[in-house]
VOLOTI-392514 format. One record per residue: residue number from 0; y, x, z of N, C-alpha, C in turn. Coordinates in nm, 4 decimals. Each point is the difference from the previous one (the first is absolute). Layout:
[NUM [Y X Z] [Y X Z] [Y X Z]]
...
This chain:
[0 [-1.2721 -0.2459 -1.2638] [0.0157 -0.0165 0.1443] [-0.1369 0.0038 0.0668]]
[1 [-0.0121 0.0877 0.0993] [-0.1236 0.0091 0.0762] [0.0190 -0.0706 0.1338]]
[2 [-0.0992 -0.0762 0.0420] [0.0069 -0.0690 0.1291] [-0.1168 0.0453 0.0864]]
[3 [0.0328 0.0429 0.1212] [-0.1018 0.0418 0.0954] [0.0108 -0.0873 0.1238]]
[4 [-0.1087 -0.0645 0.0365] [-0.0019 -0.0909 0.1148] [-0.0646 0.0701 0.1180]]
[5 [0.0705 -0.0004 0.1129] [-0.0490 0.0616 0.1226] [-0.0142 -0.1048 0.1085]]
[6 [-0.0619 0.0394 0.1099] [-0.0382 -0.0990 0.1013] [0.1184 -0.0720 0.0619]]
[7 [0.1025 0.0749 0.0386] [0.1115 -0.0609 0.0724] [0.1251 0.0842 -0.0188]]
[8 [0.1084 -0.0428 0.0640] [0.1281 0.0688 -0.0171] [-0.0051 0.1437 0.0507]]
[9 [-0.0749 0.0253 0.1065] [-0.0119 0.1367 0.0507] [-0.0660 0.0904 -0.1038]]
[10 [-0.1042 -0.0500 -0.0634] [-0.0676 0.0786 -0.1032] [0.0904 0.0231 -0.1199]]
[11 [0.0794 -0.1010 -0.0339] [0.0965 0.0150 -0.1097] [0.1009 0.1093 0.0337]]
[12 [0.0509 0.0004 0.1225] [0.0988 0.0997 0.0406] [-0.0590 0.1404 -0.0067]]
[13 [-0.1211 0.0164 0.0464] [-0.0624 0.1331 -0.0025] [-0.0226 0.0468 -0.1427]]
[14 [-0.0472 -0.0892 -0.0854] [-0.0237 0.0346 -0.1399] [0.1314 0.0365 -0.0694]]
[15 [0.1033 -0.0782 0.0251] [0.1301 0.0270 -0.0616] [0.0547 0.1345 0.0445]]
[16 [-0.0149 0.0321 0.1270] [0.0488 0.1282 0.0498] [-0.0711 0.1153 -0.0696]]
[17 [-0.1293 -0.0129 -0.0203] [-0.0744 0.1050 -0.0683] [0.0455 0.0175 -0.1442]]
[18 [0.0272 -0.1107 -0.0677] [0.0462 0.0059 -0.1393] [0.1381 0.0630 -0.0088]]
[19 [0.0897 -0.0420 0.0879] [0.1351 0.0557 -0.0002] [-0.0037 0.1505 0.0258]]
[20 [-0.0825 0.0416 0.0956] [-0.0095 0.1423 0.0308] [-0.0539 0.0791 -0.1184]]
[21 [-0.1001 -0.0528 -0.0679] [-0.0557 0.0698 -0.1166] [0.1030 0.0106 -0.1113]]
[22 [0.0736 -0.1082 -0.0242] [0.1052 0.0034 -0.1014] [0.1099 0.0985 0.0389]]
[23 [0.0311 0.0064 0.1295] [0.1033 0.0917 0.0467] [-0.0409 0.1446 -0.0243]]
[24 [-0.1235 0.0334 0.0316] [-0.0469 0.1376 -0.0208] [0.0057 0.0361 -0.1479]]
[25 [-0.0418 -0.0932 -0.0857] [0.0009 0.0265 -0.1440] [0.1417 0.0157 -0.0529]]
[26 [0.0918 -0.0857 0.0468] [0.1376 0.0051 -0.0480] [0.0693 0.1284 0.0435]]
[27 [-0.0194 0.0394 0.1246] [0.0635 0.1224 0.0492] [-0.0559 0.1216 -0.0733]]
[28 [-0.1303 -0.0008 -0.0262] [-0.0594 0.1110 -0.0744] [0.0546 0.0069 -0.1419]]
[29 [0.0235 -0.1161 -0.0610] [0.0441 -0.0033 -0.1399] [0.1506 0.0143 -0.0164]]
[30 [0.0771 -0.0618 0.0927] [0.1451 -0.0083 -0.0215] [0.0831 0.0447 0.1195]]
[31 [-0.0661 0.0368 0.1088] [0.0720 0.0514 0.1154] [0.0503 -0.1044 0.0969]]
[32 [-0.0174 -0.1280 -0.0330] [0.0450 -0.1062 0.0896] [-0.0769 -0.1280 -0.0281]]
[33 [0.0031 -0.0886 0.0981] [-0.0648 -0.1307 -0.0112] [0.1007 -0.1045 0.0429]]
[34 [0.0328 -0.0910 -0.0913] [0.0975 -0.1046 0.0286] [-0.0722 -0.1336 0.0046]]
[35 [-0.0006 -0.0620 0.1172] [-0.0666 -0.1277 0.0204] [0.1032 -0.1022 0.0460]]
[36 [-0.0101 -0.1210 -0.0521] [0.0839 -0.1113 0.0454] [-0.0887 -0.1011 0.0697]]
[37 [0.0402 -0.0422 0.1188] [-0.0841 -0.0872 0.0812] [0.0659 -0.1346 0.0242]]
[38 [-0.0841 -0.1022 0.0078] [0.0436 -0.1357 0.0323] [-0.0207 -0.0257 0.1487]]
[39 [0.0502 -0.1125 0.0473] [-0.0148 -0.0357 0.1394] [-0.1247 -0.0845 0.0254]]
[40 [-0.0283 -0.0224 0.1270] [-0.1126 -0.0845 0.0375] [-0.0896 0.0662 0.1027]]
[41 [-0.0802 -0.0809 0.0693] [-0.0836 0.0519 0.1084] [-0.1010 0.1024 -0.0496]]
[42 [-0.0722 -0.0315 -0.1073] [-0.0999 0.0943 -0.0506] [0.0637 0.1296 -0.0488]]
[43 [0.1135 -0.0041 -0.0715] [0.0644 0.1261 -0.0375] [0.0361 0.0884 0.1188]]
[44 [0.0408 -0.0581 0.1116] [0.0306 0.0846 0.1151] [-0.1283 0.0644 0.0521]]
[45 [-0.1113 -0.0709 -0.0069] [-0.1285 0.0605 0.0359] [-0.0329 0.1168 -0.0931]]
[46 [0.0294 -0.0175 -0.1285] [-0.0266 0.1063 -0.0975] [0.0792 0.1248 0.0365]]
[47 [0.1281 -0.0169 0.0306] [0.0841 0.1150 0.0298] [-0.0478 0.0721 0.1254]]
[48 [-0.0422 -0.0743 0.0996] [-0.0533 0.0658 0.1199] [-0.1297 0.0738 -0.0318]]
[49 [-0.0821 -0.0576 -0.0870] [-0.1265 0.0635 -0.0372] [0.0216 0.1295 -0.0781]]
[50 [0.1125 0.0107 -0.0688] [0.0284 0.1221 -0.0762] [0.0082 0.1229 0.0895]]
[51 [0.0334 -0.0196 0.1271] [0.0101 0.1133 0.0920] [-0.1338 0.0711 0.0155]]
[52 [-0.1084 -0.0717 -0.0239] [-0.1323 0.0602 0.0109] [-0.0543 0.0530 -0.1308]]
[53 [0.0795 -0.0066 -0.1050] [-0.0436 0.0469 -0.1317] [0.0564 0.1395 -0.0291]]
[54 [-0.0590 0.0641 -0.0972] [0.0472 0.1308 -0.0455] [0.1170 -0.0224 -0.0956]]
[55 [0.1199 -0.0095 0.0574] [0.1207 -0.0307 -0.0765] [0.0881 0.1244 -0.0112]]
[56 [0.0494 0.0312 -0.1189] [0.0923 0.1127 -0.0172] [0.1420 -0.0418 0.0369]]
[57 [0.0252 -0.0198 0.1290] [0.1222 -0.0635 0.0464] [0.1271 0.0704 -0.0467]]
[58 [-0.0070 0.1313 -0.0198] [0.1209 0.0732 -0.0391] [0.0502 -0.0412 -0.1389]]
[59 [-0.0876 -0.0610 -0.0788] [0.0401 -0.0414 -0.1340] [0.0168 -0.1493 -0.0174]]
[60 [-0.0030 -0.0762 0.1109] [-0.0011 -0.1458 -0.0076] [0.1404 -0.0580 0.0140]]
[61 [0.0312 -0.0965 -0.0870] [0.1214 -0.0813 0.0110] [-0.0424 -0.1465 0.0044]]
[62 [0.0568 -0.0760 0.0924] [-0.0341 -0.1413 0.0161] [0.1226 -0.0849 -0.0311]]
[63 [-0.0131 -0.0852 -0.1000] [0.1062 -0.0943 -0.0366] [-0.0423 -0.1416 0.0397]]
[64 [0.0941 -0.0914 -0.0097] [-0.0295 -0.1399 0.0307] [-0.0123 -0.0812 -0.1283]]
[65 [-0.0989 -0.0878 -0.0037] [-0.0135 -0.0946 -0.1107] [0.1060 -0.1091 0.0113]]
[66 [0.0233 -0.0473 0.1223] [0.1005 -0.1034 0.0212] [0.0429 -0.0019 0.1454]]
[67 [0.1102 -0.0690 0.0258] [0.0521 -0.0072 0.1359] [0.0868 -0.1238 0.0158]]
[68 [-0.0053 -0.0591 0.1188] [0.0870 -0.1123 0.0320] [0.1409 0.0503 0.0336]]
[69 [0.0995 -0.0754 -0.0375] [0.1372 0.0317 0.0386] [0.0175 -0.0467 0.1445]]
[70 [-0.0050 0.0958 0.0894] [0.0067 -0.0275 0.1437] [0.0489 0.1264 0.0700]]
[71 [0.0481 -0.0130 0.1241] [0.0536 0.1166 0.0704] [-0.1066 0.1059 0.0298]]
[72 [0.0452 0.1213 0.0279] [-0.0904 0.1082 0.0391] [-0.0791 -0.0397 0.1241]]
[73 [-0.1294 0.0300 -0.0012] [-0.0845 -0.0292 0.1139] [-0.0488 -0.1423 0.0086]]
[74 [0.0452 -0.0875 -0.0897] [-0.0436 -0.1393 0.0020] [-0.1516 -0.0055 -0.0198]]
[75 [-0.0714 -0.0800 0.0799] [-0.1457 -0.0068 -0.0145] [-0.0468 -0.0533 -0.1351]]
[76 [0.0901 -0.0662 -0.0749] [-0.0384 -0.0457 -0.1328] [0.0103 0.1104 -0.1049]]
[77 [0.0629 0.1118 0.0345] [0.0153 0.1093 -0.0948] [-0.1328 0.0735 -0.0191]]
[78 [-0.0382 0.0212 -0.1248] [-0.1176 0.0822 -0.0279] [0.0185 0.1416 0.0542]]
[79 [0.1223 0.0520 -0.0088] [0.0263 0.1368 0.0430] [-0.0328 0.0199 0.1471]]
[80 [0.0296 -0.0990 0.0823] [-0.0273 0.0109 0.1431] [-0.1465 0.0316 0.0238]]
[81 [-0.0872 -0.0751 -0.0655] [-0.1446 0.0175 0.0185] [-0.0511 0.1227 -0.0733]]
[82 [0.0615 0.0313 -0.1133] [-0.0384 0.1190 -0.0748] [0.0197 0.1250 0.0849]]
[83 [0.1153 0.0104 0.0627] [0.0265 0.1164 0.0841] [-0.0928 0.0038 0.1210]]
[84 [-0.0205 -0.1147 0.0631] [-0.0882 -0.0043 0.1166] [-0.1424 0.0393 -0.0363]]
[85 [-0.0469 -0.0468 -0.1150] [-0.1389 0.0232 -0.0398] [-0.0243 0.1425 -0.0464]]
[86 [0.0997 0.0612 -0.0617] [-0.0215 0.1296 -0.0633] [0.0522 0.1161 0.0837]]
[87 [0.1247 -0.0086 0.0443] [0.0603 0.1154 0.0650] [-0.0640 0.0311 0.1352]]
[88 [-0.0530 -0.1021 0.0658] [-0.0636 0.0236 0.1284] [-0.1413 0.0534 -0.0101]]
[89 [-0.0534 0.0070 -0.1215] [-0.1407 0.0380 -0.0155] [-0.0223 0.1153 -0.0964]]
[90 [0.0989 0.0317 -0.0825] [-0.0198 0.1013 -0.1039] [0.1180 0.0976 -0.0016]]
[91 [-0.0249 0.1245 -0.0417] [0.1065 0.1019 -0.0013] [0.0887 -0.0094 -0.1238]]
[92 [0.0543 -0.1176 -0.0227] [0.0905 -0.0216 -0.1130] [0.1436 0.0048 0.0507]]
[93 [0.0840 0.0867 -0.0567] [0.1399 0.0025 0.0440] [0.0682 -0.1345 -0.0267]]
[94 [0.0809 -0.0486 0.0927] [0.0685 -0.1284 -0.0207] [0.0804 -0.0055 -0.1290]]
[95 [0.0501 0.1143 -0.0456] [0.0799 0.0026 -0.1227] [-0.0825 -0.0272 -0.1244]]
[96 [-0.1325 0.0026 0.0126] [-0.0867 -0.0268 -0.1152] [-0.0305 -0.1494 -0.0151]]
[97 [0.0485 -0.0811 0.0926] [-0.0063 -0.1447 -0.0169] [0.1339 -0.0440 -0.0579]]
[98 [-0.0035 -0.0508 -0.1199] [0.1223 -0.0356 -0.0720] [0.0228 -0.1503 0.0139]]
[99 [0.0906 -0.0356 0.0897] [0.0225 -0.1399 0.0364] [0.0939 -0.0688 -0.0977]]
[100 [-0.0334 -0.1231 -0.0344] [0.0926 -0.0809 -0.0798] [0.1251 -0.0292 0.0829]]
[101 [0.1196 0.0225 -0.0568] [0.1246 -0.0130 0.0766] [0.0498 -0.1446 0.0104]]
[102 [-0.0800 -0.0833 0.0652] [0.0310 -0.1433 0.0042] [0.1067 -0.0353 0.1038]]
[103 [0.0455 0.0971 0.0776] [0.1064 -0.0261 0.0971] [0.1384 0.0141 -0.0625]]
[104 [0.0061 0.0374 -0.1262] [0.1270 0.0201 -0.0687] [0.0764 -0.1317 -0.0133]]
[105 [0.1311 0.0098 0.0000] [0.0826 -0.1187 -0.0234] [0.0091 -0.0330 -0.1484]]
[106 [-0.0365 0.0949 -0.0862] [-0.0015 -0.0211 -0.1445] [-0.1433 0.0187 -0.0479]]
[107 [-0.0747 -0.1084 -0.0013] [-0.1428 0.0097 -0.0288] [-0.0291 0.0384 -0.1446]]
[108 [0.0840 -0.0427 -0.0933] [-0.0216 0.0390 -0.1393] [0.0133 0.1516 -0.0154]]
[109 [0.1033 0.0563 0.0622] [0.0169 0.1450 -0.0035] [-0.1152 0.0702 0.0723]]
[110 [-0.0492 -0.0627 0.1078] [-0.1106 0.0587 0.0751] [-0.1275 0.0050 -0.0834]]
[111 [-0.0243 -0.1042 -0.0788] [-0.1176 -0.0004 -0.0874] [0.0093 0.1122 -0.1031]]
[112 [0.1183 0.0175 -0.0569] [0.0202 0.1088 -0.0962] [-0.0164 0.1356 0.0677]]
[113 [0.0461 0.0093 0.1241] [-0.0158 0.1243 0.0758] [-0.1475 0.0321 0.0208]]
[114 [-0.0807 -0.1015 0.0321] [-0.1429 0.0243 0.0230] [-0.0687 0.0413 -0.1296]]
[115 [0.0421 -0.0567 -0.1106] [-0.0548 0.0414 -0.1291] [0.0279 0.1480 -0.0248]]
[116 [0.1182 0.0458 0.0394] [0.0322 0.1422 -0.0152] [-0.0841 0.0854 0.0939]]
[117 [-0.0260 -0.0495 0.1199] [-0.0877 0.0714 0.0924] [-0.1381 0.0190 -0.0610]]
[118 [-0.0510 -0.1047 -0.0625] [-0.1306 0.0091 -0.0646] [0.0020 0.1018 -0.1126]]
[119 [0.1080 0.0054 -0.0749] [0.0124 0.1013 -0.1050] [-0.0014 0.1408 0.0591]]
[120 [0.0677 0.0173 0.1125] [0.0063 0.1316 0.0633] [-0.1386 0.0505 0.0402]]
[121 [-0.0861 -0.0897 0.0458] [-0.1308 0.0447 0.0490] [-0.1112 -0.0163 -0.1028]]
[122 [0.0204 -0.0862 -0.1001] [-0.1108 -0.0339 -0.0906] [0.0352 0.0125 -0.1476]]
[123 [0.1136 0.0619 -0.0322] [0.0329 0.0250 -0.1395] [0.0785 -0.1134 -0.0641]]
[124 [0.0383 0.0205 -0.1250] [0.0771 -0.0989 -0.0748] [-0.0648 -0.0252 -0.1362]]
[125 [-0.0555 -0.1214 -0.0206] [-0.0098 -0.1084 0.0987] [-0.1003 0.0345 0.1095]]
[126 [0.0209 -0.0524 0.1208] [-0.0896 0.0330 0.1107] [-0.1397 -0.0588 -0.0196]]
[127 [-0.1000 0.0804 0.0359] [-0.1396 -0.0419 -0.0108] [-0.0662 0.0176 0.1359]]
[128 [-0.0472 -0.1071 0.0569] [-0.0749 0.0057 0.1246] [-0.1415 0.0488 -0.0273]]
[129 [-0.0533 0.0780 0.0916] [-0.1406 0.0358 -0.0112] [-0.0885 -0.1179 0.0381]]
[130 [0.0455 -0.0772 0.0980] [-0.0770 -0.1171 0.0437] [0.0957 -0.1061 0.0525]]
[131 [-0.0180 -0.1220 -0.0449] [0.0732 -0.1151 0.0535] [-0.0998 -0.0898 0.0706]]
[132 [0.0201 -0.0174 0.1284] [-0.0855 -0.0906 0.0772] [0.0623 -0.1389 -0.0011]]
[133 [-0.0788 -0.0993 -0.0389] [0.0495 -0.1372 -0.0094] [-0.0881 -0.0950 0.0793]]
[134 [0.0630 -0.1053 0.0504] [-0.0718 -0.1106 0.0600] [0.0098 -0.1220 -0.0900]]
[135 [-0.0615 -0.1069 0.0418] [-0.0038 -0.1231 -0.0784] [0.0266 -0.1177 0.0927]]
[136 [0.1066 -0.0756 -0.0280] [0.0331 -0.1146 0.0826] [-0.0770 -0.1244 -0.0399]]
[137 [-0.0129 -0.0950 0.0915] [-0.0678 -0.1258 -0.0326] [0.0669 -0.0783 -0.1125]]
[138 [0.1276 0.0317 -0.0288] [0.0715 -0.0648 -0.1108] [-0.0031 0.0838 -0.1277]]
[139 [-0.0742 0.1109 0.0034] [-0.0122 0.0846 -0.1180] [0.1045 0.1084 -0.0102]]
[140 [0.0856 0.0155 0.1012] [0.1007 0.1058 -0.0082] [-0.0611 0.1346 0.0349]]
[141 [0.0640 0.1044 -0.0466] [-0.0319 0.1350 0.0423] [0.1305 0.0764 0.0087]]
[142 [0.0039 0.1075 0.0805] [0.1273 0.0611 0.0345] [0.0901 -0.1154 0.0480]]
[143 [0.1260 -0.0046 -0.0461] [0.0794 -0.1214 0.0208] [0.0312 -0.0631 -0.1343]]
[144 [-0.0974 0.0031 -0.0873] [0.0062 -0.0679 -0.1293] [-0.0600 -0.1376 0.0224]]
[145 [0.0865 -0.0955 0.0280] [-0.0443 -0.1297 0.0493] [0.0173 -0.1075 -0.1074]]
[146 [-0.0826 -0.1037 0.0050] [0.0048 -0.1037 -0.1038] [0.1390 -0.0607 -0.0152]]
[147 [0.0450 -0.0092 -0.1243] [0.1251 -0.0673 -0.0308] [0.1261 0.0797 0.0230]]
[148 [-0.0108 0.1208 0.0523] [0.1204 0.0792 0.0294] [0.0468 0.0739 -0.1253]]
[149 [0.1311 0.0102 -0.0214] [0.0507 0.0752 -0.1160] [-0.0465 0.1451 -0.0045]]
[150 [-0.0404 0.0566 0.1139] [-0.0450 0.1389 0.0022] [-0.1191 0.0225 -0.0933]]
[151 [-0.0760 -0.1053 -0.0271] [-0.1158 0.0130 -0.0883] [0.0401 0.0393 -0.1413]]
[152 [0.1242 -0.0267 -0.0374] [0.0456 0.0248 -0.1363] [0.0715 0.1343 -0.0145]]
[153 [0.0102 0.0763 0.1082] [0.0709 0.1275 -0.0060] [-0.0844 0.1016 -0.0766]]
[154 [0.0563 0.0539 -0.1064] [-0.0719 0.0985 -0.0808] [0.0739 0.1327 -0.0113]]
[155 [0.1286 0.0015 0.0357] [0.0793 0.1205 -0.0194] [0.0280 0.0792 0.1257]]
[156 [-0.0527 -0.0442 0.1148] [0.0238 0.0678 0.1269] [-0.1327 0.0209 0.0715]]
[157 [-0.0087 0.1094 0.0746] [-0.1218 0.0286 0.0764] [-0.0001 -0.0643 0.1374]]
[158 [0.1192 -0.0338 0.0497] [0.0150 -0.0604 0.1329] [0.0957 -0.1170 -0.0143]]
[159 [-0.0335 -0.1124 0.0608] [0.0843 -0.1187 -0.0133] [-0.0052 -0.0826 0.1279]]
[160 [0.0848 -0.1024 0.0042] [0.0103 -0.0886 0.1158] [-0.0504 -0.1385 -0.0354]]
[161 [-0.0614 -0.0645 0.0961] [-0.0449 -0.1377 -0.0186] [0.1038 -0.0966 0.0554]]
[162 [-0.0219 -0.1262 -0.0285] [0.0689 -0.1057 0.0731] [-0.0666 -0.0133 0.1372]]
[163 [0.0421 -0.0961 0.0790] [-0.0611 -0.0201 0.1320] [-0.1434 -0.0492 -0.0173]]
[164 [-0.0925 0.0674 0.0682] [-0.1419 -0.0362 -0.0015] [-0.0504 0.0073 0.1432]]
[165 [-0.0529 -0.1098 0.0501] [-0.0472 -0.0087 0.1379] [0.1070 0.0491 0.0981]]
[166 [0.1234 -0.0432 -0.0262] [0.1085 0.0250 0.0930] [0.0775 0.1284 -0.0193]]
[167 [-0.0441 0.0866 -0.0912] [0.0672 0.1286 -0.0190] [0.0114 0.0346 -0.1488]]
[168 [0.1096 0.0650 -0.0362] [0.0031 0.0675 -0.1288] [-0.0861 0.1257 0.0109]]
[169 [-0.0447 0.0493 -0.1127] [-0.0836 0.1197 -0.0008] [0.0523 0.1002 -0.1029]]
[170 [-0.0296 0.1269 0.0240] [0.0141 0.1032 -0.1010] [-0.1425 0.0354 -0.0428]]
[171 [-0.0204 0.0181 -0.1296] [-0.1361 0.0205 -0.0484] [-0.0046 0.0923 -0.1206]]
[172 [-0.1103 0.0707 -0.0132] [-0.0279 0.0671 -0.1262] [-0.0303 -0.1075 -0.1033]]
[173 [0.0378 0.0256 -0.1229] [-0.0184 -0.0969 -0.1083] [-0.1253 0.0330 -0.0806]]
[174 [-0.0322 -0.0894 -0.0941] [-0.1162 0.0252 -0.0856] [0.0078 0.1344 -0.0724]]
[175 [0.1142 0.0367 -0.0610] [0.0023 0.1285 -0.0705] [-0.0386 0.1172 0.0895]]
[176 [0.0499 -0.0008 0.1233] [-0.0326 0.1086 0.0923] [-0.1474 -0.0026 0.0391]]
[177 [-0.0499 -0.1160 0.0375] [-0.1400 -0.0106 0.0414] [-0.0945 0.0345 -0.1138]]
[178 [0.0347 -0.0434 -0.1184] [-0.0921 0.0174 -0.1129] [-0.0035 0.1418 -0.0550]]
[179 [0.0882 0.0865 0.0480] [-0.0095 0.1419 -0.0349] [-0.0899 0.0777 0.0953]]
[180 [-0.0423 -0.0604 0.1091] [-0.0790 0.0715 0.1003] [-0.1314 0.0496 -0.0591]]
[181 [-0.0408 0.1168 0.0478] [-0.1269 0.0559 -0.0480] [-0.1186 -0.0801 0.0514]]
[182 [0.0139 -0.0597 0.1162] [-0.1039 -0.0886 0.0526] [0.0642 -0.1151 0.0746]]
[183 [-0.0567 -0.1188 -0.0198] [0.0351 -0.1176 0.0797] [-0.1165 -0.0260 0.0945]]
[184 [0.0282 -0.0031 0.1288] [-0.1030 -0.0283 0.1001] [0.0340 -0.1316 0.0686]]
[185 [-0.0772 -0.1021 -0.0338] [0.0174 -0.1305 0.0626] [-0.0838 -0.0060 0.1276]]
[186 [0.0582 -0.0532 0.1062] [-0.0721 -0.0242 0.1250] [0.0131 -0.1487 0.0306]]
[187 [-0.1126 -0.0704 -0.0034] [0.0012 -0.1465 0.0101] [-0.1012 -0.0425 0.1058]]
[188 [0.0493 -0.0589 0.1085] [-0.0881 -0.0410 0.1090] [0.0338 -0.1414 0.0471]]
[189 [-0.1019 -0.0698 0.0462] [0.0204 -0.1313 0.0608] [-0.0321 -0.1157 -0.0920]]
[190 [-0.0469 -0.1073 0.0598] [-0.0460 -0.1161 -0.0751] [0.1118 -0.0689 -0.0773]]
[191 [0.1238 0.0170 0.0451] [0.1115 -0.0651 -0.0696] [0.0240 0.0589 -0.1395]]
[192 [-0.0632 0.1124 -0.0299] [0.0229 0.0672 -0.1281] [-0.1058 -0.0325 -0.1045]]
[193 [-0.0984 -0.0821 0.0342] [-0.1127 -0.0236 -0.0908] [0.0458 -0.0464 -0.1381]]
[194 [0.0818 -0.1046 -0.0031] [0.0408 -0.0563 -0.1284] [0.0811 0.0967 -0.0830]]
[195 [0.0939 0.0698 0.0634] [0.0855 0.0916 -0.0746] [-0.0741 0.1256 -0.0428]]
[196 [-0.0958 0.0447 0.0788] [-0.0787 0.1156 -0.0427] [-0.0800 -0.0335 -0.1254]]
[197 [-0.0534 -0.1209 -0.0056] [-0.0731 -0.0414 -0.1200] [0.0922 -0.0014 -0.1219]]
[198 [0.1229 -0.0451 0.0199] [0.0947 -0.0039 -0.1121] [0.0453 0.1401 -0.0399]]
[199 [0.0186 0.0872 0.0981] [0.0340 0.1387 -0.0314] [-0.1123 0.0651 -0.0795]]
[200 [-0.1201 -0.0224 0.0451] [-0.1171 0.0581 -0.0683] [-0.0096 -0.0489 -0.1441]]
[201 [0.0385 -0.1247 -0.0225] [-0.0082 -0.0588 -0.1341] [0.1174 0.0400 -0.0888]]
[202 [0.0969 0.0724 0.0562] [0.1161 0.0409 -0.0789] [0.0981 -0.1120 -0.0252]]
[203 [0.0131 -0.0910 0.0948] [0.0891 -0.1150 -0.0133] [0.1458 0.0446 0.0123]]
[204 [0.0704 0.0079 -0.1106] [0.1381 0.0477 -0.0002] [0.0998 -0.1067 0.0448]]
[205 [-0.0488 -0.1193 0.0340] [0.0910 -0.1027 0.0514] [0.0341 0.0235 0.1471]]
[206 [-0.0723 0.0880 0.0665] [0.0359 0.0384 0.1362] [0.0652 0.1384 -0.0071]]
[207 [0.0965 0.0282 0.0874] [0.0684 0.1291 -0.0079] [-0.0944 0.1198 0.0036]]
[208 [-0.1019 -0.0062 0.0852] [-0.0925 0.1123 0.0107] [-0.0737 0.0264 -0.1309]]
[209 [-0.0176 -0.1026 -0.0796] [-0.0750 0.0132 -0.1239] [0.0717 0.0772 -0.1088]]
[210 [0.1262 0.0343 0.0237] [0.0778 0.0746 -0.0995] [0.0055 0.1496 0.0292]]
[211 [-0.0697 0.0428 0.1028] [-0.0109 0.1425 0.0306] [-0.1135 0.0585 -0.0841]]
[212 [0.0200 0.1215 -0.0495] [-0.0986 0.0624 -0.0888] [-0.1391 0.0000 0.0626]]
[213 [-0.1002 -0.0134 -0.0846] [-0.1377 -0.0112 0.0468] [-0.0790 0.1292 -0.0174]]
[214 [0.0389 0.0826 -0.0979] [-0.0701 0.1271 -0.0131] [0.0405 0.0897 0.1165]]
[215 [-0.0893 0.0804 0.0462] [0.0230 0.0855 0.1164] [0.0253 -0.0801 0.1274]]
[216 [-0.0453 -0.1263 0.0029] [0.0176 -0.0848 0.1183] [-0.1329 -0.0161 0.0729]]
[217 [0.0051 0.0154 0.1312] [-0.1168 -0.0201 0.0853] [0.0356 -0.1021 0.1062]]
[218 [-0.0837 -0.1005 0.0149] [0.0180 -0.1030 0.1037] [-0.1031 0.0237 0.1091]]
[219 [0.0462 0.0181 0.1226] [-0.0875 0.0025 0.1166] [0.0169 -0.1328 0.0719]]
[220 [-0.1054 -0.0772 0.0077] [0.0053 -0.1323 0.0619] [-0.1073 -0.0111 0.1078]]
[221 [0.0289 -0.0772 0.1021] [-0.1059 -0.0288 0.0963] [-0.0779 -0.1236 -0.0466]]
[222 [-0.1114 -0.0264 0.0670] [-0.0855 -0.1107 -0.0434] [0.0710 -0.1339 0.0100]]
[223 [0.0887 -0.0139 0.0975] [0.0730 -0.1266 0.0153] [0.0845 -0.0262 -0.1225]]
[224 [0.0752 0.1003 -0.0461] [0.0881 -0.0191 -0.1167] [-0.0807 -0.0190 -0.1265]]
[225 [-0.1171 0.0653 -0.0059] [-0.0841 -0.0103 -0.1190] [-0.0802 -0.1300 -0.0028]]
[226 [0.0029 -0.0740 0.1105] [-0.0759 -0.1245 0.0059] [-0.1487 0.0211 0.0069]]
[227 [-0.0400 0.1119 0.0602] [-0.1442 0.0306 0.0063] [-0.0456 0.0189 0.1431]]
């Protein structure tokens, strides 16, 4: 695991956008497409807006979701709401290339299986992401792999559902799916992340984030999160 510390969240967003764009160009040149899964959060939305200024091979890009809250369409708590606002208004990506988790379904178990099939359609069987962007919660969660939830034990599915966490159930990519990614890009900002970033760096598998593969992993952190 490589850790790079930058001045602030804006610098982290710019650096992440440059890395994603470089990976996208390489993936499209090698395989004809670039499949990225993105997490939610303020800094990730900055990253997506910054991508509009990068040399991105948009015709070959597919954007999937790392996780999503079970909430109605357009709900401000939905990652998809902000994902579309941040990306579609700034970059020439067709809306059909954003693959939304179907959390509005009345049958969420079937919806999770449906999303797993969507990933197979765009990323092969088993599906392999070119890049998975992850954040780090103050409780050590990443994606919606949260402490104490049965989802942490899922090994046979690429997409699963959580119990209620912070008021909402979630749909999330599981460890098997994340750990097949060609690159893991962690984006960690803010003073509340200091303790958990230290544990992630140390490979502490007692926190959910610590069970994500470490090879091919890059952490971009601001000075606040790094405690420097």
